[in-house]
C-alpha positions, 0 to 999 in steps of 0.5 A: 467490525472490519475496517478499511482505511484508505489514506489519501492526503491532498499534498502530493508533490511529485504527481500533483493531485495523484489520488484523484487524477484520472487513471484509465477512466476514473479517479485513481482512488476509485480503483481502491474504493471499488476493490475494497467494496467488492472484496466483501471483507469490510463493514466500512470503507473509509478515506482518511484525508485532509482535502475536501475535494478528495473527500467529495470524490471518495464519497461519490465512489462509495467510501465514507469520510467520517472525519477530516485528517488533522494537519499534523498527520497530513504533511510530507513526513506523516507515516502510514502507521500513525494515520491508520492508528488515528482512524482506529482511535477515532472509531474506538472513541465512538464505541466501535469494536474493531476486529481487523483493520486494513490499510489500502493505499489509494494508488494501488489499482492492480489489487484484486478483491481475492488478494484482500480476502487472502490477506484476511484469511492469513491474518486469522493465522497470524499473532495479534501483534503482527501484520499481513502485507503484500510483497514481491520478489526483487527482479534481480538478486540483491547480493549482486547490487551495484553502487556508484562511488560518489567521487569517481563515479565508478561502479562497485559491488555492495557484496563483491564476494558474490561476483562468482556465484550464479544468480540461481544459487543466491537466496531470493529477496523480497520487498514491500509491494506497497498495496495493503496491510492487514492488522488488528487494531492493537497492532496498529496502535503499538507503532512498531516495525510493521514488517518484522515477524509479519507474514507476506502475501506474495504478489507477482512482479507484473502486478506491482507498480509503485506510483510515485513519479510521472514515469511510474504513472505512465508505466502503470497506465500502459499495464492497465491498458494491457490488462483490460484487453486480456481480462 
């Protein structure tokens, strides 16, 4: 079976209750549940949470909550890979034969069902110990990045030797889009480097928005409103 795991713990600090906070007309997590179901890629869509209210909302929008996440995987330091690995082991312990497992973040309202389908197709051509994940280009060349001297506050280039090079001549760089990650069960259980050697599914920058702060949330709502008018 193909499994979708949506991690959604209850203890968000920077945006309290962000996983079930109303976002453009419905709970934030509902966007991820709906796109997972609409993709047709999954035999089951589950939410891994430690929070009873999140569990209730998840069920209302069509996801299953077959277990409550243990406390040791629900604090501020719990990583994504151990959370998904826990879900993989839980299903295997109950005799479920897993083929592919997708971790879809609860705060990814701009994912399209076709993205998830494309990710699964790419996984089929990927080694068993590797992943497929969403990525997007940096808006500016990282070779021309600046840092601030902690003592003087003055700007310094990370790579001053790149000052005279034209932006268009520099190698493009990409970053994790923080939307979803496809992998086979054994890949999730090995707890290695998720990105090294894995295959990125490139997303346009305008459809990628981390939602970690209130400013992120406001920007994402504005984008959602614009997209709803042109769709």
